[in-house]
KOLTIMI-559047 format. One record per residue (C-alpha): x, y, z; residue in three letters. Coordinates in steps of 0.05 Angstrom, whole numbers, plus 5000, padded with zeros to 4 digits. Example, Ala and Ser with C-alpha at 12.3 -4.5 7.8 and 13.67 -1.06 7.14 Angstrom:
BEGIN
+------+------+------+--------+
:    X :    Y :    Z : residu :
+------+------+------+--------+
: 5246 : 4910 : 5156 :    Ala :
: 5273 : 4979 : 5143 :    Ser :
+------+------+------+--------+
END
This chain:
BEGIN
+------+------+------+--------+
:    X :    Y :    Z : residu :
+------+------+------+--------+
: 5000 : 5000 : 5000 :    Met :
: 5051 : 5053 : 5023 :    Asp :
: 5082 : 5090 : 4965 :    Tyr :
: 5049 : 5041 : 4917 :    Thr :
: 4973 : 5047 : 4922 :    Leu :
: 4979 : 5108 : 4967 :    Ile :
: 5018 : 5165 : 4935 :    Asp :
: 5050 : 5200 : 4995 :    Tyr :
: 5076 : 5272 : 4991 :    Lys :
: 5146 : 5247 : 5006 :    Met :
: 5180 : 5310 : 5031 :    Val :
: 5124 : 5324 : 5082 :    Leu :
: 5117 : 5251 : 5104 :    Trp :
: 5193 : 5243 : 5114 :    Glu :
: 5198 : 5311 : 5150 :    Glu :
: 5146 : 5285 : 5202 :    Arg :
: 5183 : 5219 : 5207 :    Ala :
: 5247 : 5259 : 5218 :    Tyr :
: 5212 : 5301 : 5271 :    His :
: 5187 : 5241 : 5310 :    Tyr :
: 5255 : 5207 : 5305 :    Ser :
: 5287 : 5269 : 5334 :    Lys :
: 5237 : 5271 : 5389 :    Glu :
: 5253 : 5198 : 5409 :    Tyr :
: 5329 : 5212 : 5408 :    Leu :
: 5317 : 5273 : 5450 :    Ser :
: 5285 : 5231 : 5504 :    Thr :
: 5349 : 5190 : 5504 :    Lys :
: 5393 : 5251 : 5515 :    Gly :
: 5417 : 5262 : 5443 :    Phe :
: 5433 : 5336 : 5427 :    Pro :
: 5387 : 5343 : 5366 :    Val :
: 5363 : 5415 : 5376 :    Ser :
: 5374 : 5460 : 5317 :    Gly :
: 5374 : 5402 : 5266 :    Leu :
: 5327 : 5411 : 5207 :    Thr :
: 5306 : 5363 : 5153 :    Phe :
: 5341 : 5367 : 5086 :    Asn :
: 5312 : 5317 : 5036 :    Pro :
: 5368 : 5332 : 4986 :    Glu :
: 5421 : 5300 : 5032 :    Leu :
: 5396 : 5230 : 5017 :    Val :
: 5361 : 5194 : 4961 :    Cys :
: 5340 : 5124 : 4949 :    Arg :
: 5397 : 5078 : 4931 :    Gly :
: 5451 : 5110 : 4975 :    Ile :
: 5494 : 5061 : 5015 :    Ile :
: 5515 : 5076 : 5087 :    Val :
: 5588 : 5058 : 5106 :    Asp :
: 5575 : 5045 : 5180 :    Lys :
: 5649 : 5036 : 5193 :    Glu :
: 5669 : 5107 : 5169 :    Leu :
: 5605 : 5144 : 5176 :    Gly :
: 5600 : 5158 : 5101 :    Asn :
: 5543 : 5157 : 5052 :    Met :
: 5563 : 5129 : 4983 :    Leu :
: 5536 : 5129 : 4912 :    Lys :
: 5560 : 5062 : 4881 :    Val :
: 5559 : 5038 : 4810 :    Asp :
: 5535 : 4969 : 4786 :    Arg :
: 5604 : 4939 : 4798 :    Phe :
: 5608 : 4963 : 4869 :    Gly :
: 5657 : 5018 : 4856 :    Tyr :
: 5648 : 5082 : 4897 :    Val :
: 5631 : 5143 : 4853 :    Arg :
: 5608 : 5196 : 4903 :    Arg :
: 5617 : 5204 : 4978 :    Val :
: 5591 : 5247 : 5035 :    Met :
: 5620 : 5245 : 5104 :    His :
: 5563 : 5273 : 5147 :    Gly :
: 5537 : 5332 : 5109 :    Thr :
: 5604 : 5346 : 5074 :    Arg :
: 5614 : 5324 : 5004 :    Gln :
: 5682 : 5290 : 4993 :    Met :
: 5729 : 5315 : 4938 :    Ala :
: 5749 : 5264 : 4885 :    Val :
: 5821 : 5259 : 4913 :    Glu :
: 5797 : 5243 : 4984 :    Glu :
: 5746 : 5193 : 4957 :    Arg :
: 5801 : 5157 : 4918 :    Asn :
: 5846 : 5153 : 4978 :    Arg :
: 5792 : 5120 : 5019 :    Val :
: 5757 : 5075 : 4969 :    Tyr :
: 5801 : 5065 : 4908 :    Ser :
: 5819 : 4994 : 4932 :    Arg :
: 5750 : 4976 : 4956 :    Leu :
: 5686 : 4950 : 4924 :    Thr :
: 5619 : 4949 : 4961 :    Val :
: 5588 : 4881 : 4975 :    Asp :
: 5518 : 4890 : 5005 :    Leu :
: 5524 : 4820 : 5037 :    Arg :
: 5575 : 4846 : 5088 :    Lys :
: 5548 : 4879 : 5152 :    Pro :
: 5590 : 4941 : 5141 :    Arg :
: 5540 : 4968 : 5089 :    Trp :
: 5468 : 4991 : 5096 :    Ala :
: 5428 : 5001 : 5032 :    Phe :
: 5378 : 5056 : 5035 :    Leu :
: 5329 : 5026 : 4984 :    Asn :
: 5262 : 5059 : 5000 :    Thr :
: 5236 : 5130 : 5006 :    Leu :
: 5224 : 5115 : 5080 :    Phe :
: 5300 : 5116 : 5087 :    Ser :
: 5308 : 5191 : 5068 :    Val :
: 5292 : 5216 : 5138 :    Ser :
: 5338 : 5163 : 5169 :    Glu :
: 5398 : 5181 : 5124 :    Gly :
: 5389 : 5255 : 5134 :    Cys :
: 5389 : 5250 : 5211 :    Leu :
: 5446 : 5202 : 5209 :    Tyr :
: 5490 : 5249 : 5167 :    Ala :
: 5474 : 5307 : 5213 :    Gln :
: 5492 : 5267 : 5275 :    Leu :
: 5558 : 5243 : 5245 :    Val :
: 5576 : 5317 : 5243 :    Asp :
: 5561 : 5325 : 5315 :    Arg :
: 5599 : 5262 : 5334 :    Leu :
: 5661 : 5289 : 5296 :    Asp :
: 5657 : 5358 : 5325 :    Ser :
: 5650 : 5332 : 5397 :    Gly :
: 5580 : 5364 : 5405 :    Glu :
: 5548 : 5295 : 5414 :    Leu :
: 5589 : 5286 : 5480 :    Leu :
: 5592 : 5358 : 5502 :    Glu :
: 5517 : 5374 : 5495 :    Asp :
: 5486 : 5306 : 5512 :    Cys :
: 5439 : 5298 : 5570 :    Gln :
: 5421 : 5238 : 5614 :    Pro :
: 5406 : 5182 : 5600 :    Pro :
: 5453 : 5187 : 5539 :    Phe :
: 5506 : 5133 : 5542 :    Asp :
: 5566 : 5155 : 5501 :    Tyr :
: 5599 : 5086 : 5507 :    Ala :
: 5540 : 5060 : 5465 :    Arg :
: 5543 : 5117 : 5414 :    Cys :
: 5617 : 5133 : 5404 :    Cys :
: 5626 : 5098 : 5337 :    Thr :
: 5592 : 5110 : 5270 :    Tyr :
: 5562 : 5042 : 5270 :    Glu :
: 5531 : 5051 : 5339 :    Gln :
: 5505 : 5118 : 5319 :    Leu :
: 5471 : 5087 : 5256 :    Tyr :
: 5439 : 5034 : 5299 :    Lys :
: 5411 : 5088 : 5346 :    Ala :
: 5382 : 5128 : 5288 :    Val :
: 5352 : 5067 : 5256 :    Ser :
: 5319 : 5048 : 5320 :    Lys :
: 5290 : 5119 : 5327 :    Ala :
: 5262 : 5117 : 5257 :    Leu :
: 5231 : 5048 : 5270 :    Phe :
: 5198 : 5075 : 5333 :    Arg :
: 5172 : 5135 : 5294 :    Ala :
: 5139 : 5086 : 5244 :    His :
: 5110 : 5035 : 5290 :    Val :
: 5086 : 5080 : 5346 :    Glu :
: 5020 : 5116 : 5338 :    Gly :
: 5037 : 5192 : 5337 :    Ala :
: 5060 : 5195 : 5263 :    Leu :
: 5005 : 5150 : 5236 :    Lys :
: 4952 : 5184 : 5279 :    Glu :
: 4974 : 5251 : 5249 :    Glu :
: 4968 : 5224 : 5180 :    Val :
: 4898 : 5194 : 5193 :    Met :
: 4873 : 5258 : 5222 :    Gln :
: 4887 : 5295 : 5157 :    Asp :
: 4901 : 5249 : 5099 :    Pro :
: 4896 : 5304 : 5047 :    Ser :
: 4957 : 5337 : 5077 :    Arg :
: 5000 : 5278 : 5067 :    Phe :
: 4972 : 5243 : 5005 :    Met :
: 4961 : 5258 : 4931 :    Asn :
: 4896 : 5229 : 4904 :    Thr :
: 4885 : 5211 : 4831 :    Asp :
: 4824 : 5177 : 4801 :    Pro :
: 4869 : 5139 : 4752 :    Ala :
: 4893 : 5095 : 4811 :    Phe :
: 4821 : 5070 : 4821 :    Ala :
: 4809 : 5065 : 4746 :    Gln :
: 4870 : 5021 : 4740 :    Thr :
: 4849 : 4972 : 4794 :    Leu :
: 4778 : 4972 : 4766 :    Leu :
: 4804 : 4954 : 4697 :    Ala :
: 4842 : 4896 : 4726 :    Gln :
: 4782 : 4871 : 4764 :    Arg :
: 4735 : 4877 : 4704 :    Tyr :
: 4785 : 4838 : 4661 :    Ala :
: 4780 : 4780 : 4710 :    Gly :
: 4844 : 4791 : 4747 :    Lys :
: 4845 : 4772 : 4822 :    Lys :
: 4872 : 4829 : 4865 :    Leu :
: 4904 : 4824 : 4933 :    Ala :
: 4926 : 4882 : 4978 :    Leu :
: 4986 : 4859 : 5021 :    Ile :
: 5012 : 4911 : 5070 :    Thr :
: 5052 : 4915 : 5134 :    Asn :
: 5008 : 4972 : 5157 :    Ser :
: 4954 : 4956 : 5209 :    Asp :
: 4880 : 4951 : 5194 :    Trp :
: 4856 : 5018 : 5219 :    Val :
: 4911 : 5056 : 5183 :    Tyr :
: 4899 : 5018 : 5118 :    Thr :
: 4823 : 5026 : 5121 :    Arg :
: 4829 : 5101 : 5134 :    Thr :
: 4877 : 5116 : 5079 :    Leu :
: 4851 : 5070 : 5027 :    Met :
: 4781 : 5097 : 5038 :    Ser :
: 4804 : 5169 : 5030 :    Tyr :
: 4845 : 5154 : 4968 :    Ala :
: 4796 : 5110 : 4930 :    Tyr :
: 4723 : 5111 : 4954 :    Asp :
: 4704 : 5177 : 4922 :    Ser :
: 4729 : 5153 : 4853 :    Phe :
: 4691 : 5088 : 4852 :    Leu :
: 4621 : 5072 : 4825 :    Pro :
: 4565 : 5088 : 4873 :    Glu :
: 4556 : 5036 : 4927 :    Gly :
: 4627 : 5008 : 4919 :    Met :
: 4684 : 5017 : 4968 :    Ser :
: 4757 : 5005 : 4963 :    Trp :
: 4751 : 4936 : 4994 :    Gln :
: 4710 : 4915 : 4934 :    Asp :
: 4769 : 4925 : 4889 :    Leu :
: 4805 : 4867 : 4923 :    Phe :
: 4791 : 4793 : 4926 :    His :
: 4836 : 4791 : 4988 :    Leu :
: 4864 : 4842 : 5039 :    Val :
: 4922 : 4825 : 5083 :    Val :
: 4946 : 4875 : 5135 :    Val :
: 5002 : 4869 : 5186 :    Ser :
: 5034 : 4822 : 5135 :    Ala :
: 5102 : 4827 : 5167 :    Tyr :
: 5141 : 4827 : 5103 :    Lys :
: 5193 : 4803 : 5086 :    Pro :
: 5176 : 4742 : 5129 :    Glu :
: 5110 : 4738 : 5095 :    Phe :
: 5145 : 4712 : 5033 :    Phe :
: 5192 : 4661 : 5068 :    Thr :
: 5148 : 4622 : 5116 :    Phe :
: 5102 : 4566 : 5093 :    Asp :
: 5054 : 4582 : 5149 :    Arg :
: 5046 : 4639 : 5198 :    Arg :
: 4990 : 4657 : 5246 :    Pro :
: 4929 : 4683 : 5209 :    Cys :
: 4868 : 4723 : 5236 :    Tyr :
: 4806 : 4746 : 5202 :    Glu :
: 4787 : 4818 : 5213 :    Ile :
: 4713 : 4815 : 5235 :    Val :
: 4696 : 4887 : 5254 :    Thr :
: 4710 : 4956 : 5225 :    Glu :
: 4753 : 4974 : 5285 :    Asp :
: 4797 : 4914 : 5275 :    Gly :
: 4773 : 4859 : 5320 :    Met :
: 4808 : 4792 : 5303 :    Leu :
: 4784 : 4721 : 5299 :    Cys :
: 4835 : 4666 : 5292 :    Glu :
: 4834 : 4629 : 5224 :    Asp :
: 4875 : 4577 : 5186 :    His :
: 4869 : 4599 : 5115 :    Ser :
: 4851 : 4658 : 5072 :    Phe :
: 4781 : 4666 : 5042 :    Glu :
: 4761 : 4707 : 4982 :    Gly :
: 4726 : 4774 : 4995 :    Gly :
: 4752 : 4780 : 5066 :    Lys :
: 4808 : 4818 : 5104 :    Ala :
: 4860 : 4783 : 5145 :    Phe :
: 4919 : 4801 : 5190 :    Ser :
: 4982 : 4759 : 5182 :    Gly :
: 4988 : 4695 : 5141 :    Gly :
: 5038 : 4681 : 5087 :    Cys :
: 5048 : 4683 : 5012 :    Ala :
: 5036 : 4609 : 5002 :    Arg :
: 4965 : 4619 : 5030 :    Met :
: 4953 : 4671 : 4975 :    Val :
: 4975 : 4622 : 4922 :    Glu :
: 4930 : 4568 : 4952 :    Lys :
: 4869 : 4614 : 4954 :    Leu :
: 4877 : 4636 : 4880 :    Phe :
: 4902 : 4571 : 4854 :    Gly :
: 4965 : 4602 : 4824 :    Val :
: 5040 : 4600 : 4833 :    Ser :
: 5105 : 4630 : 4807 :    Gly :
: 5100 : 4673 : 4744 :    Ser :
: 5025 : 4671 : 4746 :    Gln :
: 5030 : 4726 : 4801 :    Val :
: 5051 : 4799 : 4790 :    Leu :
: 5072 : 4830 : 4855 :    Tyr :
: 5074 : 4906 : 4855 :    Val :
: 5114 : 4944 : 4910 :    Gly :
: 5161 : 5000 : 4924 :    Asp :
: 5213 : 4966 : 4967 :    His :
: 5269 : 4930 : 4929 :    Ile :
: 5285 : 4882 : 4983 :    Phe :
: 5221 : 4872 : 5024 :    Thr :
: 5178 : 4870 : 4962 :    Asp :
: 5209 : 4852 : 4894 :    Val :
: 5272 : 4816 : 4918 :    Asn :
: 5236 : 4771 : 4965 :    Met :
: 5175 : 4758 : 4920 :    Ala :
: 5223 : 4739 : 4862 :    Lys :
: 5276 : 4699 : 4900 :    Arg :
: 5231 : 4660 : 4945 :    Gly :
: 5169 : 4648 : 4902 :    Leu :
: 5189 : 4666 : 4829 :    Ser :
: 5133 : 4714 : 4826 :    Trp :
: 5136 : 4767 : 4771 :    Arg :
: 5151 : 4835 : 4800 :    Thr :
: 5136 : 4908 : 4787 :    Cys :
: 5174 : 4962 : 4825 :    Leu :
: 5142 : 5029 : 4837 :    Ile :
: 5196 : 5083 : 4834 :    Leu :
: 5162 : 5150 : 4851 :    Gln :
: 5225 : 5189 : 4834 :    Glu :
: 5227 : 5164 : 4762 :    Leu :
: 5187 : 5222 : 4736 :    Glu :
: 5236 : 5274 : 4763 :    Ala :
: 5293 : 5229 : 4737 :    Glu :
: 5265 : 5232 : 4666 :    Val :
: 5254 : 5305 : 4671 :    Asp :
: 5326 : 5313 : 4696 :    Gly :
: 5354 : 5273 : 4638 :    Leu :
: 5316 : 5316 : 4589 :    Asp :
: 5342 : 5380 : 4624 :    Ala :
: 5414 : 5352 : 4623 :    Gly :
: 5416 : 5339 : 4547 :    Arg :
: 5463 : 5398 : 4534 :    Asp :
: 5509 : 5380 : 4592 :    Ala :
: 5512 : 5309 : 4566 :    Thr :
: 5532 : 5332 : 4497 :    Lys :
: 5587 : 5374 : 4528 :    Glu :
: 5612 : 5315 : 4571 :    Leu :
: 5613 : 5271 : 4508 :    Leu :
: 5652 : 5325 : 4469 :    Arg :
: 5704 : 5330 : 4526 :    Leu :
: 5710 : 5255 : 4531 :    Ile :
: 5725 : 5250 : 4456 :    Arg :
: 5775 : 5307 : 4462 :    Leu :
: 5808 : 5273 : 4520 :    Lys :
: 5815 : 5209 : 4481 :    Asp :
: 5844 : 5246 : 4422 :    Glu :
: 5896 : 5281 : 4465 :    Tyr :
: 5912 : 5213 : 4500 :    Ala :
: 5921 : 5176 : 4436 :    Asn :
: 5968 : 5227 : 4404 :    Val :
: 6007 : 5235 : 4469 :    Leu :
: 6015 : 5159 : 4470 :    Asn :
: 6046 : 5161 : 4401 :    Val :
: 6093 : 5218 : 4418 :    Leu :
: 6115 : 5185 : 4484 :    Gln :
: 6129 : 5119 : 4447 :    Ser :
: 6172 : 5156 : 4398 :    Asn :
: 6210 : 5192 : 4455 :    Leu :
: 6220 : 5124 : 4488 :    Asp :
: 6249 : 5095 : 4425 :    Leu :
: 6295 : 5155 : 4413 :    Met :
: 6320 : 5152 : 4485 :    Asp :
: 6333 : 5077 : 4478 :    Ala :
: 6371 : 5090 : 4413 :    Ala :
: 6415 : 5143 : 4446 :    Ala :
: 6432 : 5097 : 4504 :    Asn :
: 6436 : 5028 : 4474 :    Ala :
: 6467 : 4993 : 4413 :    Ser :
: 6428 : 4989 : 4349 :    Gly :
: 6431 : 4912 : 4353 :    Ala :
: 6386 : 4914 : 4415 :    Ile :
: 6333 : 4958 : 4380 :    Leu :
: 6333 : 4916 : 4317 :    Gly :
: 6277 : 4938 : 4269 :    Ser :
: 6251 : 4990 : 4321 :    Phe :
: 6305 : 5043 : 4301 :    Ser :
: 6286 : 5114 : 4319 :    Ala :
: 6324 : 5141 : 4259 :    Ala :
: 6262 : 5152 : 4216 :    Pro :
: 6229 : 5191 : 4273 :    Val :
: 6293 : 5236 : 4280 :    Glu :
: 6292 : 5250 : 4206 :    Glu :
: 6220 : 5279 : 4213 :    Val :
: 6225 : 5313 : 4281 :    Cys :
: 6277 : 5327 : 4334 :    Ser :
: 6274 : 5299 : 4406 :    His :
: 6265 : 5368 : 4435 :    Ser :
: 6208 : 5385 : 4386 :    Ala :
: 6171 : 5320 : 4404 :    Ile :
: 6182 : 5333 : 4477 :    Glu :
: 6153 : 5402 : 4470 :    Gly :
: 6092 : 5376 : 4434 :    Ala :
: 6083 : 5323 : 4486 :    Ala :
: 6086 : 5374 : 4543 :    Gln :
: 6035 : 5418 : 4508 :    Gly :
: 5990 : 5358 : 4501 :    Leu :
: 5997 : 5339 : 4573 :    Arg :
: 5975 : 5408 : 4595 :    Ala :
: 5914 : 5404 : 4548 :    Lys :
: 5897 : 5334 : 4573 :    Leu :
: 5903 : 5356 : 4646 :    Leu :
: 5858 : 5417 : 4634 :    Ala :
: 5806 : 5374 : 4597 :    Thr :
: 5807 : 5322 : 4654 :    Glu :
: 5795 : 5379 : 4703 :    Gln :
: 5736 : 5405 : 4663 :    Gln :
: 5709 : 5333 : 4660 :    Leu :
: 5716 : 5324 : 4734 :    Ser :
: 5677 : 5388 : 4749 :    Glu :
: 5621 : 5372 : 4699 :    Leu :
: 5615 : 5301 : 4726 :    Leu :
: 5605 : 5325 : 4797 :    Met :
: 5548 : 5371 : 4770 :    Gln :
: 5518 : 5315 : 4727 :    Asp :
: 5446 : 5306 : 4746 :    Gly :
: 5446 : 5365 : 4796 :    Ser :
: 5376 : 5384 : 4772 :    Ser :
: 5352 : 5317 : 4802 :    Val :
: 5395 : 5319 : 4866 :    Asn :
: 5448 : 5370 : 4885 :    Thr :
: 5493 : 5319 : 4920 :    Tyr :
: 5480 : 5253 : 4885 :    Trp :
: 5458 : 5270 : 4814 :    Gly :
: 5416 : 5221 : 4776 :    Tyr :
: 5383 : 5164 : 4815 :    Leu :
: 5399 : 5111 : 4763 :    Thr :
: 5469 : 5132 : 4743 :    Arg :
: 5536 : 5131 : 4778 :    Ala :
: 5591 : 5162 : 4739 :    Gly :
: 5578 : 5185 : 4668 :    Phe :
: 5533 : 5137 : 4629 :    Gly :
: 5541 : 5079 : 4678 :    Asp :
: 5487 : 5048 : 4719 :    Lys :
: 5480 : 5058 : 4792 :    Ser :
: 5479 : 5001 : 4841 :    His :
: 5406 : 5018 : 4853 :    Leu :
: 5390 : 5007 : 4779 :    Leu :
: 5430 : 4942 : 4781 :    Arg :
: 5385 : 4918 : 4837 :    Gln :
: 5323 : 4940 : 4799 :    Ile :
: 5345 : 4902 : 4736 :    Glu :
: 5360 : 4840 : 4777 :    Lys :
: 5296 : 4834 : 4814 :    Tyr :
: 5243 : 4876 : 4780 :    Ala :
: 5212 : 4850 : 4716 :    Asp :
: 5184 : 4921 : 4701 :    Ile :
: 5187 : 4986 : 4738 :    Tyr :
: 5147 : 5050 : 4733 :    Thr :
: 5134 : 5114 : 4773 :    Ser :
: 5061 : 5100 : 4793 :    Arg :
: 5009 : 5045 : 4790 :    Val :
: 4965 : 5087 : 4745 :    Ser :
: 5017 : 5084 : 4691 :    Asn :
: 4993 : 5011 : 4679 :    Leu :
: 4923 : 5036 : 4658 :    Leu :
: 4945 : 5049 : 4587 :    Arg :
: 4974 : 4979 : 4573 :    Asp :
: 4944 : 4929 : 4621 :    Thr :
: 4909 : 4885 : 4637 :    Pro :
: 4920 : 4852 : 4569 :    His :
: 4990 : 4875 : 4555 :    Lys :
: 5046 : 4824 : 4550 :    His :
: 5113 : 4854 : 4564 :    Tyr :
: 5174 : 4830 : 4526 :    Gln :
: 5246 : 4828 : 4552 :    Cys :
: 5283 : 4891 : 4528 :    Gly :
: 5356 : 4903 : 4516 :    Gln :
: 5401 : 4914 : 4577 :    Gln :
: 5399 : 4990 : 4578 :    Ser :
: 5369 : 5047 : 4618 :    Leu :
: 5298 : 5030 : 4599 :    Ala :
: 5273 : 5100 : 4619 :    His :
: 5333 : 5136 : 4585 :    Asp :
: 5322 : 5188 : 4531 :    Leu :
: 5356 : 5180 : 4463 :    Glu :
+------+------+------+--------+
END
């Protein structure tokens, strides 16, 4: 449901999650006063280096392309000193992958507290019951921030605020309801599976969908099955988990042993969904916004087909369009750099031969005599030309470095394009998307045009959303 069937206003939602996380840390004595939410500091796909307190933009091979330490962006030279001999492997506990929009507030608060740990403010300004021995490393600090965010999400204050005024936190669009209706009318069986609780789910879904449905129809009528408090990712990995039918509007539960069509349940597991509908594997399309909890687990454990909702994709495409001229300039400079490097290589090879001829016998050089080169140009002339080319090459590389750091800045000031890392290379995020998502799109309503009768074919391995 969240960020899939419900289109949250991300900046506002994450600002409130940030607020409640700060409040929790404040009760633990953390000096968080004066900190303000900055959504630009973090984007989906960033990787936290818990050992060094850095946030990283990584390419598909695991090489680090951009780094921030706290709220400070690292220069290329410093980045290379730290990470030139290192590739990121997400299977190792050192790394944390921020792979959902719910991670934006977490990453922002962590970066700001890294600054305070480095400056000494964390120790100097803390209050009881703060325990510095448990928060004196970057990894301990990350654990504390993650716990604060978890508490903000699971405790009632944030969700109660959303339920009291859904219009403040959600965008509504009749196309969402039309998309689900089209699926239902085509004979598809729809299931809503969410980790949110029943009251929160009922409130938000009713607000987002009921007014756009035919008279007498409610959001529940769109689904053959509703599962709340699903406890994903475990929902996908266990053959059987406790299952309860929701029997009243306020969420009273009655223990059950299997799913039934037309009803709402709490708990259960994915195998029970397959059993109810009489389907398995690629007969199921699972749509979600979380790369691990949703598409990874549904694909890896059950071989379900998957669709990833990537809300930021629309801004990404707009950014790629706005960056056309910058891309052309980068390509021009790359070609120029290659031309300079190729000519410099030839000149340096000739200089090497000439130096060898001057310091060794002709017998050693054999057929690689430098005499023909000397007849055309002197050693000093070639050296002068090579020095000039080195200066031009260095200047071109400097221009390239500056432009690369600005590449995609219209999408995010610090991190550039979401799906790229380095110029024209795929980010680690996009590599994960390609690996686990059969298709991806910015919103569920984009499926209205093509489905429910569209059959998607495998495309070439490229940026599917990129602009020619």
